[in-house]
BAFI-3210 file (N, C-alpha, C; in Angstrom, 3 decimals, decimal comma, padded with zeros to 6 digits):
// residues 97
n [1|2|3|4|5|6|7|8|9|10|11|12|13|14|15|16|17|18|19|20|21|22|23|24|25|26|27|28|29|30|31|32|33|34|35|36|37|38|39|40|41|42|43|44|45|46|47|48|49|50|51|52|53|54|55|56|57|58|59|60|61|62|63|64|65|66|67|68|69|70|71|72|73|74|75|76|77|78|79|80|81|82|83|84|85|86|87|88|89|90|91|92|93|94|95|96|97]
n.u [-023,970|-022,228|-020,124|-019,233|-018,345|-016,260|-014,473|-013,898|-012,588|-010,335|-009,069|-008,496|-006,877|-004,675|-003,689|-002,847|-000,826|000,950|001,739|003,025|005,157|006,415|007,222|009,611|012,017|011,669|011,631|014,200|015,669|014,820|014,860|016,912|019,146|018,601|015,891|014,810|015,707|014,217|011,601|011,634|012,155|009,823|007,869|008,646|008,158|005,411|004,698|005,691|005,378|004,589|003,056|001,355|-001,920|-003,610|-006,294|-007,805|-007,464|-008,840|-011,482|-011,775|-011,771|-014,078|-016,032|-015,476|-016,282|-019,044|-019,727|-019,207|-016,583|-013,085|-011,085|-008,337|-004,873|-002,828|-002,817|-000,609|000,743|-001,152|-001,998|000,297|002,734|002,001|000,895|003,324|004,952|003,495|003,678|006,497|006,748|005,202|006,735|009,047|007,937|007,403|009,898|010,843|009,585]
n.v [-002,506|-000,765|-000,786|-003,379|-003,456|-001,554|-002,851|-005,186|-004,068|-002,917|-005,273|-006,496|-004,477|-004,646|-007,187|-006,737|-004,813|-006,339|-008,197|-006,462|-005,865|-008,230|-008,851|-007,521|-008,815|-011,411|-011,285|-010,286|-012,542|-014,500|-013,508|-012,173|-009,383|-007,238|-007,467|-007,528|-005,113|-002,848|-003,642|-003,718|-000,991|000,109|-001,064|000,060|002,708|002,755|002,131|004,318|006,735|010,083|011,418|009,649|008,513|006,009|004,197|002,525|003,705|006,066|004,992|003,863|006,176|007,416|005,521|005,743|008,393|008,154|006,493|008,264|008,408|009,296|010,426|008,919|009,766|008,292|004,813|003,084|004,448|004,922|002,380|000,921|002,395|004,187|002,385|000,899|002,921|003,669|001,267|001,082|003,401|002,653|000,540|001,912|003,528|001,439|000,507|002,754|002,759]
n.w [003,056|001,643|003,501|003,361|000,771|000,972|002,797|001,261|-000,953|000,355|001,108|-001,307|-002,332|-000,525|-001,240|-003,863|-003,397|-001,820|-003,700|-005,463|-003,887|-003,559|-006,232|-007,368|-006,122|-007,015|-009,730|-010,178|-009,462|-011,240|-013,933|-016,658|-016,281|-018,030|-018,396|-015,782|-014,475|-015,754|-015,111|-012,308|-011,774|-012,799|-011,026|-008,605|-009,262|-009,497|-006,923|-005,207|-006,363|-006,188|-007,974|-009,425|-008,903|-007,320|-008,674|-006,931|-004,537|-004,857|-005,268|-002,608|-001,131|-002,008|-001,076|001,696|002,116|001,681|003,831|005,893|006,873|007,633|004,949|003,180|002,346|000,890|000,140|000,902|002,766|004,791|005,588|005,977|006,699|008,768|010,776|011,340|012,314|014,660|016,041|016,624|018,230|020,347|021,264|022,043|024,171|025,998|026,747|028,044|030,462]
ca.u [-023,469|-021,031|-019,137|-018,736|-017,564|-015,067|-013,539|-013,439|-011,649|-009,133|-008,399|-007,937|-005,712|-003,602|-003,199|-002,085|000,381|001,833|002,222|003,985|006,345|007,096|007,633|011,032|013,040|011,493|012,035|015,660|016,190|014,351|015,099|018,195|019,153|017,944|014,412|014,565|015,855|013,008|010,417|011,784|012,046|008,369|007,116|008,921|007,540|003,993|004,572|006,147|005,217|003,648|002,301|000,367|-002,988|-004,143|-007,740|-008,404|-007,472|-009,926|-012,697|-011,851|-012,091|-015,545|-016,816|-015,363|-017,158|-020,457|-019,828|-018,810|-015,283|-012,107|-010,465|-006,916|-004,134|-002,269|-003,052|000,546|001,192|-002,236|-002,128|001,634|003,699|001,474|000,854|004,632|005,442|002,787|004,209|007,769|006,560|004,710|007,895|009,851|007,366|007,509|011,325|011,106|009,049]
ca.v [-002,933|000,001|-001,132|-004,670|-003,039|-000,894|-003,825|-005,952|-003,225|-002,819|-006,626|-006,677|-003,564|-005,257|-008,261|-006,113|-004,209|-007,319|-008,730|-005,590|-005,894|-009,519|-008,999|-007,263|-009,848|-012,658|-010,863|-010,138|-013,868|-015,344|-012,979|-011,506|-008,079|-006,296|-007,564|-007,251|-003,707|-002,009|-004,114|-003,301|000,474|000,472|-001,397|001,057|003,931|002,564|002,134|005,385|007,959|011,060|011,874|008,685|008,251|004,700|004,212|001,839|004,697|006,977|004,294|003,775|007,407|007,614|004,728|006,310|009,560|007,645|005,959|009,320|008,057|010,145|009,969|008,678|010,309|007,141|003,560|002,468|005,314|004,838|001,019|000,300|003,285|004,664|001,348|000,523|003,977|003,507|000,099|001,498|004,316|001,845|-000,220|002,912|003,809|000,306|000,492|003,920|002,466]
ca.w [001,763|001,336|004,391|002,822|-000,424|001,421|003,293|000,141|-001,735|001,141|001,099|-002,697|-002,543|000,179|-002,000|-005,010|-002,838|-001,502|-005,011|-006,037|-003,046|-003,923|-007,645|-007,745|-005,804|-007,891|-011,127|-010,225|-009,371|-012,336|-015,202|-016,830|-015,746|-018,962|-018,180|-014,424|-014,059|-016,086|-014,356|-010,875|-011,770|-012,987|-009,822|-007,585|-009,603|-009,120|-005,426|-004,536|-007,051|-005,665|-009,098|-009,737|-007,888|-007,510|-008,760|-005,856|-003,403|-005,161|-004,952|-001,301|-000,497|-002,215|-000,171|002,999|002,197|001,819|005,181|006,769|007,486|007,155|003,797|003,265|001,178|000,074|000,809|001,506|003,979|005,781|006,179|006,279|007,352|010,064|011,852|011,796|013,250|015,903|016,746|017,128|019,269|021,508|021,831|022,725|025,481|026,857|027,202|028,941|031,799]
c.u [-022,227|-019,833|-018,403|-017,921|-016,259|-014,037|-013,042|-012,368|-010,304|-008,348|-007,738|-006,748|-004,506|-002,946|-002,321|-000,777|001,389|002,473|003,287|005,214|007,140|007,743|009,126|012,101|012,885|011,889|013,509|016,273|015,966|014,640|016,453|018,024|018,464|016,462|014,077|014,698|014,730|011,768|010,464|011,644|010,524|007,575|007,380|008,297|006,033|003,822|004,743|005,979|004,168|002,675|001,067|-000,650|-003,617|-005,682|-008,425|-008,422|-008,683|-011,304|-012,914|-012,285|-013,592|-016,399|-016,673|-016,179|-018,640|-020,705|-019,405|-017,536|-014,240|-011,446|-008,934|-006,167|-003,530|-002,525|-001,885|000,915|000,097|-002,187|-000,744|002,595|003,224|001,391|002,380|005,209|004,766|003,392|005,575|007,684|006,021|005,893|008,805|009,251|007,477|008,881|011,593|010,589|010,006]
c.v [-002,092|-000,450|-002,454|-004,380|-002,403|-001,889|-004,782|-005,260|-003,102|-004,171|-006,763|-005,706|-004,042|-006,361|-007,673|-005,494|-005,236|-008,038|-007,767|-005,531|-007,175|-009,653|-008,636|-008,333|-011,102|-012,420|-010,851|-011,624|-014,688|-014,843|-012,395|-010,024|-007,049|-006,368|-007,153|-005,756|-002,779|-002,349|-003,617|-001,696|000,816|000,051|-000,360|002,392|003,894|002,730|003,510|006,717|008,950|011,595|010,933|008,515|006,942|004,801|003,554|002,781|005,691|006,299|004,200|005,044|007,824|006,775|005,256|007,576|009,124|007,181|007,055|009,010|009,033|009,562|009,757|009,345|009,151|005,853|003,028|003,229|004,997|003,412|000,286|001,120|003,760|003,602|000,881|001,590|003,938|002,351|000,503|002,464|003,662|001,098|000,714|003,316|002,696|000,183|001,683|003,635|001,761]
c.w [001,398|002,296|003,903|001,618|-000,029|001,959|002,226|-000,655|-000,945|001,048|-000,283|-002,811|-001,768|-000,611|-003,236|-004,472|-002,500|-002,685|-005,567|-005,194|-003,369|-005,235|-007,863|-007,366|-006,748|-009,250|-011,162|-010,150|-010,667|-013,755|-015,402|-016,478|-016,724|-018,983|-016,775|-013,959|-014,490|-015,316|-012,812|-010,802|-011,833|-011,778|-008,846|-007,923|-009,210|-007,697|-004,760|-005,196|-006,434|-006,774|-009,457|-008,608|-008,308|-007,632|-007,527|-004,640|-003,571|-004,866|-003,376|-000,635|-000,826|-001,302|001,313|003,121|002,454|003,253|006,302|007,520|006,922|005,943|004,031|002,149|000,321|000,898|001,546|002,792|005,038|006,425|006,448|007,171|008,736|011,148|012,290|012,704|014,640|016,701|017,403|018,211|020,551|022,194|022,591|024,088|026,481|027,468|028,169|030,327|032,676]
res [x|x|x|x|x|x|x|x|x|x|x|x|x|x|x|x|x|x|x|x|x|x|x|x|x|x|x|x|x|x|x|x|x|x|x|x|x|x|x|x|x|x|x|x|x|x|x|x|x|x|x|x|x|x|x|x|x|x|x|x|x|x|x|x|x|x|x|x|x|x|x|x|x|x|x|x|x|x|x|x|x|x|x|x|x|x|x|x|x|x|x|x|x|x|x|x|x]
***
């Protein structure tokens, strides 16, 4: 049951992050600049602030503890940055051969 909750939370968190990534370009295109600039700044602050801790990340870490899995520091870094870095390192190794 906890594993199902963990994976459901991860999927929902992915959807929210993707919506946060899609929002700034759409707002810039569809709204005047005095509306779009504050919204874009707010979204970027939510995404990259080291001060703010996302409640979903806290919930995920609680579920991970219950399942005896390692905790994550930030969702974006764990699920986006690390896999991209690993992919580029893999490509680099393929070209060295």
